[in-house]
N, C-alpha and C positions, 0 to 999 in steps of 0.2 A: 634555356627553357623558362627560367624565372623572369627574365626580361620580357619574353613573349607573353607570359601570363599577365604581367602587369600592364602591358599594352592592351591586351584583350579586355582587362577589367576597365580600363579607361574608356575604350570604345563602347563597351556594354553599358557603362554608366550614361554616356551620351545617348545611346540607343534607347535605353529605358525611359529617359527623360522625354525624348521626342515621342516615343510610343504612348506614353501616359497622356500627353497633351492632345494626341490625335485619336485616341481610342474611344470606345463606347462604354458608358457606365452600365454595369449590371446591377440592377436594383434587387438586392437579396434580403433586404430588411436589416442589414447590419449598419451600425453607425457610420462606417466608412466603406461604402460599397466599392467593390473592385472595378477596375477598368479593363475591358477586353480590347486587345489589339491583334488584328490579323497578322501583323509583322512578328509579334511575340509568339503566336501560335506557329507560324512558319519556322521561326528560329528553333523553338523547342522540338519541333518535329524533325528538323535537320540534325540537331544535337543527339536526339534519341537514336537516329540511324547510325551516326558516327560511333556512339558508345557501343551499340550492338555489333557493329562491324569489327571493332577492335577489342570486343569483350571487356569493356571497362565497367567496373562496379560503380554505379552512380545513384542507385535507388536508396536514398537516405531521407529521413525526415529532417529537413533543414530548419524546421520551425523550433526544434529543440536545440538550444545553443548554450555552450559553456566553454570555459578555457580547457577543461579536461577533455571534452569532445574534440576540440581543435588540436590539442596535443596528441591525442590518440590517432588522429588522421595522419600525423607525420610518422608515427611508429606503430602501426596497427598490430603488428605481431607481438607487441609487448603488453597487449590488453586482451581481455576476454569478456564476453557478455555476461550480465547477471542472469542467473537461473530463476525459475519461478520460486524456488525455495528461499531465495534471498529476499523476496518481497513479502513473505508471509507476515512476519511481525511488524516491519515498517509500515505496511499498508493498513494492517489492523489498527495500529496506533494512529495513523492519519485519519481513519474513519472515526475513531473514538474521540478525537479532539475537535471534531467539527461542531460549530455552534448550533447548526440546524439539524433537523431530523433527516438523516441521509436516506436517499431514495435510489433504487436500482435504475430508475429512469435517467438519473444523472451520473451513472457510472463513468461515462466517458469524461465528463467534466471533472470528476474526482481524480481520475487517472491522469489527465492533463495537468491538474493542479499539483498532484504528487510529483510528477516528472519535472515540472518547472522548479519545484522546491528542491529536488534532489539532482538537478541537472549537473551540478558540480562534481557528482560522483560517477556520472555516466561516461561511456566511451562511444566511439563511432559504431561499434558493433551493436550497441543497444538501440541506435537510431536507424539501423538497417531495415529497409522495407522488404518483407518476405513475399513469397509468391502469392500468398493470400491477399496481399495489398495492405496489410496492417504492419505497423512498426513492431519490431521484435519486443521491445520493452512493454508495449501495450498488450501484446498477446500474452506475455509471461505474467503480467499483472492479472489479466483475466483468468489465467489458469490458477493463479494464487487465490483469487476470490472463490473459485470453485472448491479449492482445497479447504479454505476457511469455512465455507458452508458445510462441507462434508464432515468437518471436525466439530461442528456445532459451535463455532466461534463467531460466525456471522449468520444472522437469520436468513432462512431460505425464502419464506413467504410471510407477508403481513396477514393480519386478521381478515383482510378483505381479499386475500388470495393473490396479491400482486408480489412480484419479485422484490426482495428486500436487500438492503446493505447494512442494516442496523447491527451493531455488535450485540451478541447475545449476553445473557447473564454470565455464562462461563467465560466468554471472550473478555468482557470488561473486568471481571474479577481476576482473571489471569494477569492482565495488564497491571491492575492495581497492586496485586501482591508482588509482582516483579519490581514495580516502582518503589514500593515501600521497603522491600527486603534487600535490594541490590544497591550498590553505590551509584551515585549519579553518573560517574564515568562509564560504568558497566551498562547501565540502562540506556544511556545515550548511544553506546556502541550497538546495543541490540536493536534499536529502532532506526539505525542508520544503515544505508546500503553498504554492504561489504562483501567481497568475494571470498572472504576467509570462511572455510567450512569449520563450524564449531559445534559444540555440544548443543547449543541453544537453537540452531536452525535445522536440526535433524527432525524428521517427521514426528509430530505429536509431543516433542520434548517440552517446549515452553507452554503448551496447553495445560499440562498436568503437573509439571515439576513444581510450580509454586506451592502446591498443596502438600508437598513433602517437606517443605522448609520447617514447618512448625510441628510440635509434638501433640498438640491438642487443638480442637476447634476453638476453645476459649482463647488460646494464644493467637490464633488467626483473627478472632473478633477484636482482641485487644489491638492488634496491628491496624485493623480497619477503623478503630475509633477516631484516629487522627483525621481521616477524610470525612467521617460522619458528623464531625463538629461543624462542617461547612454548610449544613442544612438543618432546618428545624422540624422537618417532617418526621415526627416520632413514629408514626405508623410504618413508614417506609424503613426507618432504621431497625425497628423490631423485626420486620420482614427479612431484612438483609441478614440479621443475626441468625434467624431460623434457616435461611437458605445456606449460609456458610456452614452451619453445623450439618445440614443434610448433605451438602456436597462433600465435606471433609470425611464424614463417616462412610460415605459410599466409595470415594476415590481411594482412600488409604487401604481399603481392602482389595482393591483391584490393581494397584500399581506399586512399584518400588523402584529405587534408583541403584544401579550398579556404578558406583563412582570410579571404580578401578578401570572398568571398560568404557565408561562414559556413555551410558545408555539407560533408557528406561526399560524396566521389565513390566510388561502389561499382560495381564492374564488373558487366556483364550476367551473369545466371545465378549470381550470388554465393551466394544462399541455398541453391540446390540443391546447389552444390559444398560449401557448409558442412555441410549435413546428411550428405552422403557422407563428409566429413572426420571428423566426430565419430562416424561409424558408428552412426547412429540412437540410440534411447534407451539401448541397452546401454552406450554410452560412459560415461554418468554412473553407471550401476550398477557398472561395473568400477572407477570411481574414487571410490566412496562414502567410503572412508576418508580420502582426500585432501580431498574436499569438506568433510567434517566438521572436519578440522584447520583448513582455511581459514576456515570459518564461526566456529569458536571463536576464532581469531586476530582476525578482523574484529570480533567482539563485544567482545573484550578491549581492542581499540584504543579503542572508544567508552567502555567502562567505565573505563579508565584516565584518559581525558580528563575524564569526569564527576567522578571522584574527585579529580583534581588541581585542578579548578575549584571 
């Protein structure tokens, strides 16, 4: 079988070369427009019928490539796909370190960039194309974005009413507090794709846990002073101090941590109270300057770590 497969690969290489030279260029506006070949169309149609006849799984996103994906194809039962929960913190981190103002219009671009960056962690199950026509990993990341919006970690709408991907004040502060309080190895583990179920990727955990690390808002502010030295905007710094104090005084009355059982204890009706506390979407619009300062500081912390290492 392996010899037959190698012979087929050689024949297909020659076939593709000939089809490319005889095909018609499709002008799609891309720098390298694709070539359409009737022979390729006929071949793919034939292969599709063969796969269906023998019930062969073949619908995978072959544009996502890595050694781990190739290895999982040889032993697919030894791997499992990532769940939407596994993408919560890694994708929030990915949005937060972008240099530009992230827009929901570019969600697909960010998803593809994230998957390319993390391809070494994916398996063939993540690249499987579902009945909906989308790649499983892409679908799960979109579900993760919906969760981040519902948890007020990613903005839902911009001031102009457009869909947004901007990390909110709560989202960027949660990331910063985790970065400042956890070891580099632990933080790197949290923002990496992993199938390991942990305290940190349970629902709502990392959103609010950072606020329980310190005993007073002043202790939190002291932790934040490290990142605030990266910017000279005094007005934004003072605003951040006020916001941290407001968040802390509200959150510590609503949540506690049961370390023995490894879970957060959140009071009934918390989310409704939280939405009232942040005064709807306008809260993040009013603090956009402070959010930008914090995002730049968070990205700088990672850039300085990468430079030093």
